[in-house]
Structures are given as C-alpha cells and as structure tokens.
C-alpha positions as CSV (number, residue, x, y, z in Angstrom):
1,X,115.6,66.1,114.9
2,X,115.9,69.7,116.4
3,X,118.0,70.8,113.4
4,X,115.0,70.0,111.1
5,X,112.6,72.4,112.9
6,X,112.2,75.6,110.9
7,X,110.3,77.6,113.5
8,X,111.7,79.1,116.7
9,X,110.2,79.5,120.2
10,X,111.8,82.9,120.9
11,X,108.4,84.5,120.7
12,X,107.0,82.4,123.6
13,X,109.7,83.6,126.0
14,X,108.8,87.2,125.4
15,X,105.0,86.7,125.0
16,X,102.6,88.7,127.1
17,X,98.9,89.0,127.1
18,X,99.1,92.7,126.6
19,X,100.9,92.2,123.3
20,X,97.7,91.0,121.7
21,X,96.0,94.2,122.6
22,X,98.8,96.3,121.2
23,X,98.8,94.4,117.9
24,X,95.1,95.0,117.5
25,X,95.5,98.7,118.4
26,X,98.3,99.1,115.8
27,X,96.1,97.4,113.2
28,X,93.1,99.7,114.0
29,X,95.4,102.8,113.9
30,X,96.6,101.9,110.4
31,X,93.0,101.4,109.2
32,X,92.0,104.8,110.7
33,X,94.7,106.5,108.6
34,X,93.2,105.0,105.4
35,X,89.5,106.0,106.0
36,X,88.4,106.6,102.4
37,X,88.6,104.8,99.1
38,X,88.9,107.5,96.4
39,X,88.2,106.8,92.8
40,X,89.4,109.3,90.2
41,X,87.9,108.6,86.8
42,X,90.0,109.4,83.8
43,X,87.4,108.7,81.2
44,X,85.1,106.2,79.5
45,X,86.5,104.8,76.3
46,X,84.4,103.3,73.5
47,X,85.3,103.2,69.8
48,X,81.6,102.7,68.8
49,X,80.5,105.9,70.5
50,X,83.3,107.8,68.8
51,X,82.2,106.6,65.4
52,X,78.6,107.5,66.0
53,X,79.3,111.0,67.4
54,X,81.6,111.8,64.5
55,X,78.7,111.8,62.1
56,X,76.3,113.9,64.4
57,X,76.1,117.6,65.0
58,X,75.0,117.3,68.6
59,X,77.7,117.2,71.3
60,X,77.9,114.0,73.2
61,X,77.0,114.1,76.8
62,X,79.2,112.4,79.5
63,X,78.2,109.0,80.7
64,X,76.8,108.4,84.2
65,X,78.7,106.0,86.4
66,X,76.9,104.6,89.4
67,X,78.7,102.9,92.3
68,X,76.9,100.1,94.2
69,X,78.3,98.2,97.1
70,X,77.3,94.6,97.2
71,X,77.4,92.7,100.5
72,X,77.3,89.0,100.6
73,X,77.1,87.3,104.0
74,X,78.5,83.7,104.1
75,X,76.5,82.8,107.2
76,X,72.7,82.5,106.8
77,X,70.7,83.8,109.7
78,X,67.0,83.5,110.4
79,X,66.4,87.3,110.5
80,X,68.0,87.8,107.1
81,X,65.7,87.6,104.1
82,X,68.6,87.3,101.7
83,X,72.4,87.0,102.1
84,X,72.9,89.6,99.4
85,X,72.3,93.4,99.9
86,X,73.1,96.4,97.7
87,X,74.0,99.8,99.0
88,X,74.2,102.7,96.5
89,X,77.3,104.8,97.1
90,X,76.6,107.6,94.5
91,X,76.8,108.5,90.9
92,X,79.1,110.7,88.9
93,X,79.5,112.0,85.3
94,X,82.6,110.8,83.4
95,X,83.7,112.2,80.0
96,X,83.6,110.0,76.9
97,X,86.8,109.4,75.0
98,X,88.9,112.2,76.4
99,X,92.0,113.1,74.4
100,X,95.2,111.6,75.7
101,X,97.4,114.2,74.0
102,X,95.3,117.1,75.4
103,X,93.5,115.8,78.4
104,X,91.1,117.9,80.4
105,X,92.7,119.6,83.4
106,X,90.3,118.1,86.0
107,X,88.8,114.7,86.5
108,X,85.7,113.6,88.5
109,X,86.4,111.8,91.8
110,X,84.3,110.0,94.3
111,X,85.3,109.0,97.9
112,X,83.7,106.0,99.7
113,X,84.2,105.8,103.5
114,X,85.7,102.7,104.9
115,X,82.8,102.5,107.4
116,X,80.7,100.9,104.8
117,X,83.0,97.8,104.9
118,X,82.6,97.3,108.7
119,X,81.8,93.8,110.0
120,X,78.2,93.2,111.0
121,X,78.1,91.4,114.3
122,X,81.3,89.7,113.6
123,X,80.0,87.7,110.6
124,X,82.1,87.1,107.6
125,X,81.0,89.3,104.8
126,X,82.4,89.8,101.3
127,X,82.3,93.2,99.7
128,X,82.3,93.9,96.0
129,X,82.0,97.2,94.1
130,X,79.7,97.2,91.1
131,X,80.2,100.0,88.5
132,X,77.2,100.6,86.3
133,X,77.7,102.9,83.3
134,X,74.7,104.4,81.5
135,X,75.7,105.6,78.0
136,X,73.2,107.8,76.0
137,X,73.9,108.9,72.5
138,X,71.5,110.8,70.3
139,X,70.7,109.9,66.7
140,X,69.0,112.5,64.4
141,X,66.5,111.0,62.1
142,X,63.7,112.8,60.3
143,X,60.6,110.6,59.9
144,X,59.3,110.6,56.4
145,X,56.8,108.5,54.6
146,X,59.4,106.5,52.6
147,X,61.4,105.7,55.7
148,X,58.9,103.9,57.8
149,X,60.4,100.5,56.9
150,X,63.9,101.4,57.9
151,X,63.1,103.1,61.3
152,X,63.8,101.0,64.3
153,X,60.7,99.8,66.3
154,X,59.3,102.1,68.9
155,X,60.0,99.8,71.8
156,X,63.8,99.9,71.1
157,X,64.0,103.7,71.0
158,X,62.5,106.6,72.9
159,X,62.1,110.2,71.9
160,X,64.0,112.9,73.7
161,X,63.6,116.7,74.0
162,X,66.4,117.5,71.5
163,X,64.0,118.2,68.6
164,X,62.0,116.7,65.9
165,X,63.0,113.2,64.9
166,X,65.7,113.0,67.6
167,X,65.9,109.6,69.3
168,X,67.9,108.7,72.4
169,X,69.6,105.2,72.5
170,X,70.5,104.1,76.0
171,X,72.9,101.3,76.8
172,X,74.0,100.1,80.2
173,X,77.3,98.5,81.0
174,X,78.5,97.1,84.3
175,X,81.4,95.3,85.9
176,X,82.3,94.1,89.4
177,X,85.4,94.5,91.6
178,X,86.0,92.5,94.8
179,X,87.1,94.8,97.6
180,X,87.2,92.4,100.5
181,X,86.9,88.6,100.2
182,X,85.1,86.4,102.8
183,X,88.3,86.3,104.9
184,X,88.4,90.1,105.2
185,X,91.4,90.4,103.0
186,X,91.8,93.6,101.0
187,X,92.1,92.9,97.3
188,X,91.9,96.4,95.8
189,X,95.3,98.2,96.2
190,X,96.5,101.6,95.1
191,X,97.0,101.8,91.3
192,X,95.6,102.6,87.9
193,X,92.8,100.3,86.7
194,X,91.4,99.8,83.2
195,X,88.1,98.0,83.8
196,X,86.4,96.1,81.0
197,X,82.7,96.5,80.9
198,X,80.0,94.0,79.8
199,X,76.7,95.2,78.3
200,X,73.6,94.4,80.3
201,X,71.1,92.8,78.0
202,X,67.5,93.5,78.9
203,X,64.9,91.1,77.7
204,X,61.6,92.5,76.4
205,X,58.2,91.7,77.9
206,X,56.9,90.3,74.6
207,X,57.1,86.5,74.1
208,X,59.7,85.4,71.5
209,X,57.2,82.9,70.2
210,X,54.9,85.7,69.0
211,X,57.7,87.5,67.1
212,X,59.6,84.7,65.5
213,X,62.4,85.6,63.0
214,X,65.4,84.0,61.4
215,X,68.7,84.5,63.1
216,X,71.7,85.5,61.1
217,X,74.8,83.6,62.2
218,X,78.2,85.1,61.2
219,X,80.7,82.8,59.6
220,X,83.4,83.6,62.2
221,X,81.8,84.2,65.6
222,X,84.0,85.8,68.2
223,X,84.1,84.1,71.6
224,X,82.7,86.0,74.6
225,X,86.1,86.2,76.3
226,X,87.9,87.7,73.3
227,X,84.9,90.0,72.5
228,X,85.1,91.5,76.0
229,X,88.6,92.8,75.3
230,X,87.2,94.9,72.4
231,X,84.3,96.4,74.4
232,X,84.2,99.7,76.3
233,X,86.6,100.3,79.1
234,X,86.6,102.6,82.2
235,X,89.9,104.1,83.4
236,X,90.2,105.2,86.9
237,X,92.8,105.6,89.7
238,X,92.2,104.1,93.1
239,X,93.8,105.5,96.2
240,X,93.2,104.8,99.9
241,X,93.4,108.2,101.7
242,X,92.7,109.6,105.1
243,X,90.6,112.5,103.9
244,X,87.6,112.6,101.4
245,X,88.2,114.0,98.0
246,X,86.4,116.9,96.4
247,X,84.0,116.4,93.4
248,X,86.7,117.4,90.9
249,X,90.5,117.0,91.3
250,X,93.5,117.6,89.1
251,X,93.7,114.9,86.5
252,X,96.6,112.5,87.3
253,X,98.9,111.2,84.7
254,X,98.3,107.6,83.5
255,X,100.9,104.9,83.4
256,X,102.8,104.7,80.1
257,X,101.1,102.3,77.7
258,X,103.8,99.9,76.4
259,X,101.5,97.8,74.2
260,X,102.9,99.4,71.1
261,X,106.4,98.1,71.5
262,X,105.0,94.6,72.2
263,X,103.1,94.3,68.9
264,X,106.2,95.4,67.0
265,X,108.8,92.9,68.2
266,X,110.5,92.4,64.8
267,X,111.1,96.1,64.1
268,X,112.1,97.0,67.7
269,X,114.9,99.6,67.5
270,X,118.1,99.3,69.4
271,X,117.2,102.2,71.7
272,X,113.6,102.6,72.8
273,X,111.9,105.9,73.1
274,X,112.1,105.9,76.9
275,X,115.9,106.0,76.8
276,X,116.5,102.5,77.9
277,X,118.9,100.5,75.6
278,X,117.8,97.2,74.3
279,X,118.9,94.2,76.3
280,X,121.5,91.7,75.1
281,X,121.2,88.1,76.2
282,X,124.9,87.7,76.6
283,X,125.9,91.0,78.3
284,X,124.7,92.2,81.7
285,X,123.2,95.7,81.3
286,X,122.6,98.4,83.9
287,X,118.9,97.9,84.4
288,X,119.3,94.2,85.1
289,X,122.2,94.8,87.5
290,X,120.4,97.5,89.2
291,X,117.2,95.5,89.7
292,X,119.2,92.6,91.1
293,X,120.0,94.8,94.1
294,X,116.3,95.3,95.0
295,X,115.9,93.7,98.4
296,X,113.3,93.5,101.1
297,X,112.0,96.7,102.7
298,X,112.8,98.6,99.6
299,X,109.8,100.1,97.8
300,X,109.7,98.9,94.2
301,X,107.0,99.3,91.6
302,X,106.1,96.1,89.7
303,X,103.7,96.4,86.7
304,X,102.1,93.1,85.5
305,X,101.0,93.5,81.9
306,X,98.6,90.9,80.7
307,X,99.2,90.2,77.0
308,X,96.9,88.4,74.5
309,X,97.7,88.2,70.8
310,X,100.6,90.6,71.3
311,X,98.3,93.3,72.7
312,X,98.2,94.6,76.2
313,X,94.8,93.8,77.8
314,X,95.3,94.9,81.4
315,X,97.9,96.4,83.7
316,X,98.1,95.8,87.4
317,X,100.4,97.7,89.8
318,X,102.1,96.3,92.9
319,X,104.4,98.1,95.2
320,X,106.1,95.1,96.7
321,X,107.7,91.8,95.7
322,X,104.8,89.5,96.5
323,X,103.3,87.0,94.2
324,X,100.0,88.3,92.9
325,X,98.5,84.8,92.9
326,X,99.7,83.1,96.1
327,X,100.9,86.3,98.1
328,X,104.3,84.8,98.7
329,X,106.9,87.4,99.7
330,X,109.9,86.6,97.6
331,X,112.1,89.4,99.0
332,X,114.0,90.1,95.7
333,X,113.2,90.4,92.0
334,X,115.1,87.3,90.9
335,X,113.3,84.9,93.3
336,X,110.0,86.5,92.3
337,X,110.6,85.8,88.6
338,X,111.8,82.3,89.4
339,X,108.8,81.6,91.6
340,X,106.4,82.8,88.9
341,X,108.1,80.7,86.2
342,X,108.2,77.4,88.2
343,X,105.1,77.6,90.4
344,X,102.7,79.1,87.9
345,X,103.6,77.3,84.7
346,X,100.2,77.8,83.1
347,X,101.4,81.3,82.1
348,X,104.6,82.7,80.6
349,X,106.4,85.6,82.3
350,X,108.7,87.9,80.4
351,X,110.9,90.5,82.2
352,X,111.2,93.9,80.6
353,X,113.8,96.1,82.2
354,X,112.9,99.7,82.7
355,X,114.4,102.5,84.7
356,X,111.3,103.9,86.3
357,X,109.7,100.5,87.3
358,X,109.8,96.8,86.7
359,X,107.5,95.4,84.0
360,X,106.5,91.7,83.7
361,X,104.6,90.6,80.7
362,X,102.1,87.8,81.5
363,X,100.8,85.5,78.7
364,X,99.2,82.1,78.2
365,X,101.6,79.1,78.0
366,X,100.5,77.2,75.0
367,X,102.9,74.4,75.8
368,X,101.5,73.6,79.2
369,X,100.8,69.9,79.6
370,X,97.6,69.3,81.6
371,X,97.8,65.5,81.8
372,X,98.1,63.8,85.1
373,X,101.7,62.5,85.7
374,X,101.3,61.0,89.1
375,X,100.4,57.5,90.3
376,X,97.0,56.3,89.0
377,X,96.4,54.4,92.2
378,X,96.4,57.6,94.2
379,X,93.2,58.7,92.3
380,X,91.2,55.7,93.6
381,X,92.6,55.6,97.1
382,X,90.0,55.5,99.9
383,X,89.5,57.8,101.7
384,X,90.2,60.2,98.9
385,X,93.0,62.7,99.3
386,X,95.4,60.3,101.0
387,X,98.2,59.0,98.8
388,X,99.8,56.8,101.6
389,X,98.5,54.1,103.8
390,X,97.6,54.7,107.4
391,X,97.4,51.1,108.4
392,X,101.0,50.1,107.9
393,X,103.7,49.7,105.2
394,X,102.3,48.8,101.7
395,X,103.9,48.3,98.4
396,X,104.3,51.5,96.5
397,X,103.3,52.0,92.9
398,X,106.1,51.1,90.5
399,X,104.7,52.5,87.3
400,X,106.9,55.6,87.2
401,X,110.6,56.3,87.2
402,X,112.0,59.5,88.7
403,X,114.9,61.1,86.9
404,X,117.2,63.2,89.0
405,X,119.3,65.9,87.4
406,X,121.8,68.1,89.2
407,X,123.2,70.5,86.7
408,X,125.9,73.0,87.5
409,X,124.7,75.8,89.6
410,X,124.6,79.1,87.6
411,X,124.9,82.6,88.8
412,X,121.5,84.3,89.2
413,X,120.9,86.5,86.2
414,X,117.8,88.3,85.1
415,X,118.7,87.8,81.4
416,X,117.2,84.4,81.6
417,X,113.8,85.9,81.9
418,X,114.1,88.2,78.9
419,X,112.1,87.5,75.9
420,X,113.6,84.9,73.5
421,X,112.1,84.0,70.1
422,X,112.9,80.3,70.4
423,X,113.6,79.3,73.9
424,X,114.2,75.6,74.1
425,X,114.5,75.6,77.9
426,X,110.8,76.4,78.4
427,X,109.6,73.3,76.5
428,X,110.9,70.7,79.0
429,X,110.0,67.1,79.1
430,X,108.2,65.8,82.2
431,X,110.4,64.6,85.0
432,X,108.2,61.6,85.7
433,X,108.3,59.0,82.9
434,X,106.2,55.9,82.3
435,X,102.5,55.4,81.7
436,X,99.7,56.3,84.1
437,X,97.3,53.5,83.1
438,X,95.2,51.7,85.7
439,X,94.4,48.0,85.0
440,X,91.3,46.2,86.2
441,X,90.3,42.6,86.9
442,X,88.4,41.0,84.1
443,X,85.9,39.2,86.3
444,X,85.2,41.8,89.0
445,X,86.2,45.0,87.3
446,X,88.1,46.0,90.4
447,X,91.4,47.9,90.1
448,X,94.6,45.9,90.2
449,X,96.9,47.2,92.9
450,X,100.7,47.0,92.6
451,X,100.9,44.1,95.1
452,X,98.7,42.1,92.7
453,X,100.8,42.7,89.5
454,X,102.7,39.4,89.6
455,X,99.5,37.3,89.9
456,X,97.7,36.3,86.7
457,X,94.2,37.7,87.0
458,X,92.7,35.9,84.0
459,X,92.6,32.5,85.7
460,X,91.5,33.8,89.2
461,X,88.2,32.3,90.3
462,X,88.6,32.8,94.0
463,X,89.2,36.4,94.9
464,X,89.5,37.3,98.6
465,X,86.0,38.8,98.8
466,X,84.4,35.6,97.4
467,X,86.3,33.4,99.8
468,X,85.1,35.5,102.7
469,X,81.5,35.5,101.4
470,X,81.6,31.7,101.1
471,X,82.8,31.1,104.6
472,X,80.2,33.5,106.0
473,X,77.4,31.6,104.2
474,X,78.7,28.3,105.6
475,X,78.7,29.7,109.1
476,X,75.0,30.5,108.8
477,X,74.1,26.8,108.7
478,X,72.3,25.6,111.8
479,X,71.9,21.9,111.2
480,X,75.7,21.0,111.1
481,X,78.3,21.1,113.8
482,X,81.5,23.2,113.9
483,X,83.7,20.4,112.6
484,X,81.5,19.8,109.6
485,X,81.5,23.5,108.9
486,X,85.3,23.6,108.9
487,X,85.4,20.6,106.5
488,X,83.0,22.3,104.1
489,X,85.0,25.5,104.1
490,X,88.2,23.6,103.3
491,X,86.5,21.7,100.5
492,X,84.8,24.7,98.9
493,X,87.9,26.8,99.0
494,X,89.9,23.9,97.4
495,X,87.3,23.5,94.6
496,X,87.2,27.3,94.0
497,X,91.0,27.4,93.7
498,X,91.7,24.3,91.6
499,X,88.4,23.6,90.0
C-alpha cells in the first residue's frame, strides 16, 4: 500500500528544532516589511447627490469618511465586559463624484499601522474595518407664509450657517470589510475596491403610535439586495506598504471598467477598443495560447468581475492562481477555470481573454439543481454525519444507479470557457438516477431500511422492538419459574407472528 501514500517523509529526515524558529523569524520579517495598510480614496459616487447639487448654487462639500477598527474576541473572559470593541483610526475628506475624464491630480490617503491588529494575550481575535460616510448637502428654501405646508418638519432638518432659509440634510452610510478572520488569516489583499454603502436609518424618539399615518406601498418594490447595487459607492485602493503615506498622494489610475462591453453583447464589434481581437470558438487565438503558458511562480493578474443583469457590480483583483473561495492553488489558468466550473457550480464563470490581465466574469447559475441526489437513508443515520456502518458490513442502499461515462480525452483549451449564447454542455443531467424517497412502516412510522425492502410491512404485527419488549415483561414475573417463562415467551411470540 506504499504506492497509495501521497505524502513523503523526506522532511522528517532533515527536520531540526531550530527550523521552527527560523520559520517564525521569516514570517515575522515579512510582516515587518508590510507595516501599514494604506487606503487611497478615489471618490464618493452617488447619483442622487449629483442631481441635487445640479439645481443648487452652492458648491457641494466633500464627504467625511471615518475609519473604525472593530475587534471581536472569540473567547469570553471574566475581565472583559464585552467581546466587541471599537477603535477609531481617523477621518478624512473624500470628494464627491469626481470626473473620470478629468480627475483631480491628488487623492486623500490614510495609513493604518499593522500594530493595531496584534494579538491580545494570544487570544483569537477577528478584525473588521468599518467605513462610515457622512454626506451633507444643502438645500436653499425661503420660508414664506404659503409654503408652511410643504416644508419638511423641523426634526428632520436643521439650519446651518449658509444663510436665510438654508437647510442642511445629513445622511450617514456605512459598510464593513473583514481584515483578519478568527483564524488570523488576512482577507484584504492589494487591489482596487468599489465598496457598496448602506444607509444608516436612525429612529426618532417619538413613538410611532402617536404619529400614525398611512404607508404608501409601491407596485414594484425592489428587493434590498438589488437596491444595494444602485446605492452610493466608495472607490479606494488598498496597499500594504512598509512606510506610512502622506495626507495627499498622486491619484492612481483605476482599473478599466469593462461593464460596457458586457451589456452590449449582441452589437459587440469584431475588434474591441483595447486592441484585442474577438475570440473565435473554433480557432486558437494568441491571448488564449499565451495564457495557457501561465505556470506556477509566475505573477499573473486575475480580475474577477461579478455580473448581475449584464452589469458589472464588483471587481476583485488577485495576483495568483488561487481559488478565491477555497484558496486552492491551481498552478495554471486552465486548471483554475476547470476547478471553478466543477467545484463551484452555483455560479457561472466566463473567461475573457485580455492582453494586460486575465478577466473572469462571475454570474449566478440559474440552472443549478439544489435537490438532494444522494441516499435518503444517509440523512437519518445515527449518529448523524456517518454514511457507513461502524459495526460491520451492512446492506447498502439500492435506490440509485451510477452511470459511468469515459469520453475521449480532449486537449486542454481555454476556448471552452468563452461565452457561448446557447451552451448545451452546461445544462447536464445528474449522474445519479433514481428516486430519493424514504418509506416508512405503517404501524410504527419508522423508516424502512434497505434490508427490509423484501418483507411486506403491511402485515407485520411483531416488529423486533415489540418482541424484545414482550420478553422483558415476561422476565419481570416473580411467581413463575424459568421453564414457565420460556414457554410463555414461545407462545406469545407465536401468537404475535401468526395470530
């Protein structure tokens, strides 16, 4: 059985106790080189603010972004009043809706030292970064006698020092990013982030019963998940650096937004604007052949673009060939795409060849079958979680048939991951056929196991548990001898079976 062992023991021969210290020192030296988490904010984007400010004379002030570090301890101690603690990291002003064609030359930046993420007495602590955005826009309104009915109540607006009749409307948005999980794994890597913000709804002190009113319900109410895509966003670049950044730095260039060519699939030209020719499903082109040569230890930039309703919602950058969900190092581009398609079938993955980087469009698989296709008896096995017997050989469930297909092995080609309008290969039938129904006894309502399938359960009046119970009750008699007990057991079991 030695040929079946996948691991080797070469490391044990060369193992020394000093190697443990050297590994820890190397890990600490790498962490010392990346001592600061620098956030460079590109801008705050909100279409509603742009519409409001277009009709006003006053210039719109920048929004205030406040960073708060949230610590959550997973081990409750007596001296701790609460497992949660918030540490303010600072605040910075970010411009609203800066022009993409003519962006400002500088951008605000904020550096967070990595010492804030240090372990506390060796306890496991999860760190998340909360970004709170305070947006204030000014509405000019002259109070007159005939406008008292249309003016918003005083508790919803407050006056500011901009002049007569000027009101200041304040809205707070926030969102969270997990920096380190409870296993001390870093989840925020270098890249450009477009963070969706949710509005913080503050409830008033007045009771709703005293101010009852009719609520207007729209005919088509947008779900909360879809509405969050149309809310305000905050764009920033995250970098782990060895030196702290200044208050203002040169504005970096954002990643090219390729959502425009996704929404216009039918009218896509033969040559795109970026100079990459359109891919043909039958001919191997240069981007595909070049990307097939990407191997391990070669730096490659993979952009995962999450698509919903043919619109780009989020972009995530990776500089390796690891799976973003299970962190499996695939080593090459083709195994990565194959792994994503087979192991994460809840989503669809479309490969878009580009010269500068690799782009993978991620969408929701509408044809995903969520039904259980395994053995129904494995769901009721005791103890739960064990599909096989630990007490010896038992009869396996024979309610399913496994179909084995060994097609001809094809040459690895990235063209199979390109977008196809009608791809019949993605809609595959399940490999396990048959029903997954679980039958029960009519008298006891207990599940019928595979070894009991041949026995007619309708006429059974002496299940095993009832026979055992009858013999136990006879053994409790004290006024009869052992021979009489055995005779009574034989007679009662005979009557139960044939009566």
